[in-house]
N, C-alpha and C positions, 0 to 999 in steps of 0.2 A: 783292513788293517796288514797292508803288506812287512809283515815279522823282518823280513832279507832286506826292505830298505837301510839306505843309508841314512839317520837321526841327525837333524842337525835343531841349534836349539839358537835360538833366536835371540839378544837382550835387547829390549827395544824402549832411549831414551825415553821415552813416552808409546802411549797406541797412536797406532798411526792413521792420518785425519789427511788421505791421499782430493778430496773434497779443498782444504786449508792451506796445501804447503807441496810445495816441490820436494820436498824433504819428506814428506805422505808417501806422496805417487813415486818417489825412488824409490822407498823401500817394499812398497806392495810389488815393485816391477820385477824386487827382486823374488819376493816371494814365488810367484810366480815359474821367473826361472827356474828356480831351484824345487819348486813345487812338480814342473815338464820332464825336469830328468829324475821325475822319478821317488825325491828325496820325501822324508816325511818327517813332518817340519812340529818344531813345538816353539810359540814366540808367546815369551814373558818379560813383563813389565812388574816393576814397583810403583808408576804413575798411576794416577785415577782415567778413568772410561771415560768420554763426552759424547755428547750425543752422533757427531761427526765423524767416532772413531772407529774403522774401518772393520764390519759385520766378516768376521770367520769362520761364522757356523754355516756358509754358501760354499766352504772352501773342507779341504781332509783339515788342514792346520787346527794344532791342539792352545787353545789358548789355556795363558797358567797368570793367575795374579800373585805374584811374588813380593817378598817385602825386603827392605833395605835394611846392609848390618846386622844380618838376621842369620843362625846359624839355622833355622826351617829349608836355609836357600840351597848350604852344601846336601844336607838330606835330600834334598829334589835335585841337585845333580848329580848327584851317587845313584839313585834308582831312574832315573833317564840315561844315566850314561853315556851322554852323543857322543857320535865321531865325529861330527865340528860343531864352534859353536862364534855366532857372530855376532860381537861388541857392532852397536847404530851411536856411532858417536864414540871421541877419546873417552871422557867423562863415564861411561855407559862400563868401558873397559878398567878404567880407577875404581872405579866401585866394587864388579864382578872376579876381573880377572887370575887375580891372586888365591880364590876358590876357586876353578876352574881349574888353573894349575895344579892344586890341590887333590881335586877331587877327582881329576879326569886329564893326567897330566898328556895321555897318547891325541887325544881333543885337539884338531888343526885350530887354532885361534885365529878369528877376520876381524878387521876392523873397516867396517864400511866407514868412512870420514863426514860425508855428508860435502862436504867443504871445509878446506883448510881453515880449520878458530884461528888460530894463531893472523895468519893474513890479513882475513879480512877483520879482528880486533885491529892489529898493527894500520890498517887502510884506515879507517875509524877514527882512530887516536891522529894519524896522520892530519885526517883531512876537519877535525876540530882543533890542534893544536898549535896547528900550519906548522907543523913540521916536515923534514924527511924521511923517508918510510923508515922503520926499526924493525923487523922479520924477532926480532932475538930476546921474544920480550918470557916473559916466566910464563904467559900459554903458550908459545914455542917449547918452552921444556918440558914440560906437562904435555903435548900434542905429538910430540918427535918420540919422548922414552913410553907414549903408550905403541908410537909405531915401529918402535924398537923391539918392546915386547912382543910382540902380534907374530901372527907365521905369516899374514898378510895383512896389507893393506890395500880396501881399494880407493881411485880418483876419481874422480868424477869427470876430473877436465887434469887438461896437459900440459897449463899453465902451470899447477899448483903442481903433478909429473916433473918438470924441470924442477922448480925451488927446489922439489924436496931434494930428489940426485945433486942439485950445481951447489945450492946454498947452504943445505944440513947435509951435505953427503951424506946420505942415503943409497945404501946399495937397492941397486935396480930390480933385484932376485923382490925384495922386501914390498913390493910397488904395482899394483896391477892397473891400469888404466879401462876403463870399465863408467863410459857415459851412458845419457840415457837411452833404454830400451823401446822402441817405436816401431813403430807399422810403416811397411812401406804407403805412401802414398801413390792413389793409382788415379787414372784420369775420371773415374767416375765419381770420383774424389772431387775433385777440384774442377769438373763441370757442376756438382750441387751447392759449391760458396750460394754465400750471397755475391752479386751482383756491387760494384760501385755507386751507383745511383742510387739503391738502396738502399743503401750505406749511412749514416749521419756520426757525428761527434767524438770526440778522441774518448780514450780510457786508456785508466793506469788499475793493477789490480795486484795485491801482495797482502800476505797474512804481516796483519799489524804488530803480531811479537818478533817480529823479524825486526829485526834498529833499521838495514836499511831499505826497509819498505816506508819507511814513515819519514826517514830521512829526507826520501824520495820525494817525500808528497809535500813536501815541505817547500823544495828546490820549487815543486810546480809550483803551490801557491802564490810564491815569494818572487818567485823570478821568469816563470815562465809564461804561465798563464796570465799574469794582467798586461801582455804584451802583443800573445798569442788570441786573444780574446777580443782590443782591439782590429786586429787584421782581419779578424772570422769572426764578425758580431754571433753571428745564428748560431755559432756551437757550440757545443757544450764538452765539460769535462767530466766524465764519471766516474770514480772512483770506487772501486769494489776492495775489502780484502775480512779477511776474517779475523776478529778479536782486537774490534776498534775501539779501541776508550776516548772518555769522554775526551780528551784533549785531541782525537782526530776527529771527533762528531764536531767538535765547535766548526770547524772548519767548513763548514756546509753555509752555504750562500748562490742562493735563488738569483737574488742578484746578477751578483759575478757569472754565472750558467758554471762552477762553482761545487759539487754535486757530492755526496761524500752517500754514497747506494748500502754499505756494510757490506757482507760477506755472498759473494755467491756461487749461489743454489749448482751452479754448470759452467765453468770457469769457462772451457770454449764455448759451449753456446752466447753466455756473456759478450765476451771478447767478439766472437764474430759478427754482429750485431753492430761492431762500430770500426769505421773509417781506422783509424789509426792507434796504435797502440801511444804511450808518449812513457818510459822512457829514463829521465833523464840521472840514471843511478852514481851517486856520487862515491861511493867504496863500500866493498865485499868482498863477497870469494864464489868460488865453486860455479854451474852450471845454470843458470837459471829457468824453469820453469813456463815463466811467462812468458818467454819468448816461443818455445813447443810451440806452448799452447796454440801460440797467435800464426807458424809456419802453418802447425795441423787447417787453418779454418783461414786461411788466407787474407790477414791482417796482416803487414808492412809494418813497422813497427821503427822510430826516432828515436835513440839510445845515444852512451858514451861509450869508450873502449872498455873504458871497467865492464859496464852492462855486455856489453856482448865479448868478452873475455872469455877463449874456448872455445865459441860456440859454432864459427863460422872454416876454421882449416882457411886456407888459399880461397878462399869461394865469396861471389860477392855477397853483403848481406842485406835480406832484405827488408831495403827501408833507406833507413839515413843512421851513421857511427858519425856525433860528432860531440864535443868536449867542448868548443867553444860554445856558451850560451844561447848570445843572442845569431850564432851562425843557428844553432841549434832549432832555434824557432823562425827559421829563414827555412832550415828541411822538412820541417814539420810543415809550412805554411804550403810549399810547393806539393810537400806528400798527398796534403789535403786532395788540392787542387785538381794535380793531374795525373789524369785519369792513368795514361798512358807510362808515367816513369811509375803510375801506384800498383799495375800490372807487371810491370816488370820487376819491382819487389815484389812483389807475390809469387814468380814465379821460380828467385832467389831460394825466397823460404824455402820450396818443395827442392830442391837441389840440395840443401845443405837436411835436412829431413830425411832426404832418399839412402846420398853420400853417405854422410856425419855418425846417423843416430838408428838406424835399419840396426833392427835385433839381431839380422839373420848372419850380419856378418861380426856378431861379439859373442851371445851363446854359448855356445859351443865348444870354442875358445877359450873360453873360461871358465866356463865347469872342467875340461882336459888338462889346466892351468892348474884347478886346485884339487885335483881324482889326482896330480903328479904328485903334487906335493904333499900329499898325504900318504905315499905309499913313500915316500921315500925320505919322510917327517924329520928321523935323527938328523941327517945325510945336513939338511937346510937348516937345521937351529947348528948344527958345530960349527956353518957356517956364518952364522948370526951371532960370534961371540957376545958383542957387545950389549946383543938386547938377553942372552944367557947371563950376561952382571945385571943388566937392573930387575930383572925375572929374581934375582938372589937379592938384591938392597935394599932396589924402588919398593919391590910386591909385600917387600916383611915390613917395612913401614906404614906402607899402606894396610897389611894387614893387621897390624896394632894397632892404629888406630880408630879399623873396623869395632874388631877385637875389642877396641876401648869402647866405643859410644855403644856397642849391643850390651855389653854388658853395667854400661851410666844408664841405659833404657830399663832393664830389671829391676833394675830398684825405684 
């Protein structure tokens, strides 16, 4: 082990499952990035591992099972003494941030937001209650406080960067845009795609623990597929996703050709066999891994403005973006039947991946920023005085709540 390497502790909300969710893929991309720059990584989580948890044994990453609301974590921190700590989502920073601050005050604290939870939650409430979007919720207060307490927060969406700067008045020095980090697509990859003629059917894929995915399947079942099936009676709609509950499984209907398939062992391989990805997403936040996967295997998609949000920049989408569900069906039908339009959509996807997600455009700059911040941490924190106030007051309340739970657990 390289004893001179900088030590990074990642505290996971869950053990990453890259085959189950985009959040899992994102986390492994971050792990790989820091490993490639010579960091010595410890990944710790209080969650239970599953059969689909990423196997760190093939890497130099040390994985540690930790306890929530337990002083053993403080001892673990003292012994490890990391130069940098990355929190996986704001809830993790709430739980462990005060302990990190207490035991490793000079460690750079980074928050990986995954997506802006307060935005997703506000959109969900707006959709459910048919009310105007209200961003300033209790969730927002918690999440923004977490962002202010940290030295840097990584954002996956430019739209969310703008919301934080313009709506919540967050100082730009506290947030950093880092999208999915993908390999560029070359001509050989494109030539190996399954052809239009060899593909059939529509597909949707998503982790069903994620509420926007479950809602999307309901929209497909009740509002999209009944009409689309009338116009394409020979096509199936195949629904894939991990953690499908009974309420999801009971939607399976062979007569309607609406098929719940469960977990896809390989998302890209599964999407690649289908002609179109259908994703009428009604609410959510962040950037959707399903569309990245679809672009990488040449599968055009039809989605909504929320679904495609922040993904394409000024480029053309790899398919269609349509919020009106009647027009959504028309676009899906056209793309399914029109080979030329389908192939143009494929090439649009290549441009999006290569121009907006190629890792080479982001990795070196990000590490430089993190290391610049580490070298000038005192000045950085002085410029973030509101963060210091929150660390002083909010962390005290979080600390004593945690200590109270810890004491209660001992009885």
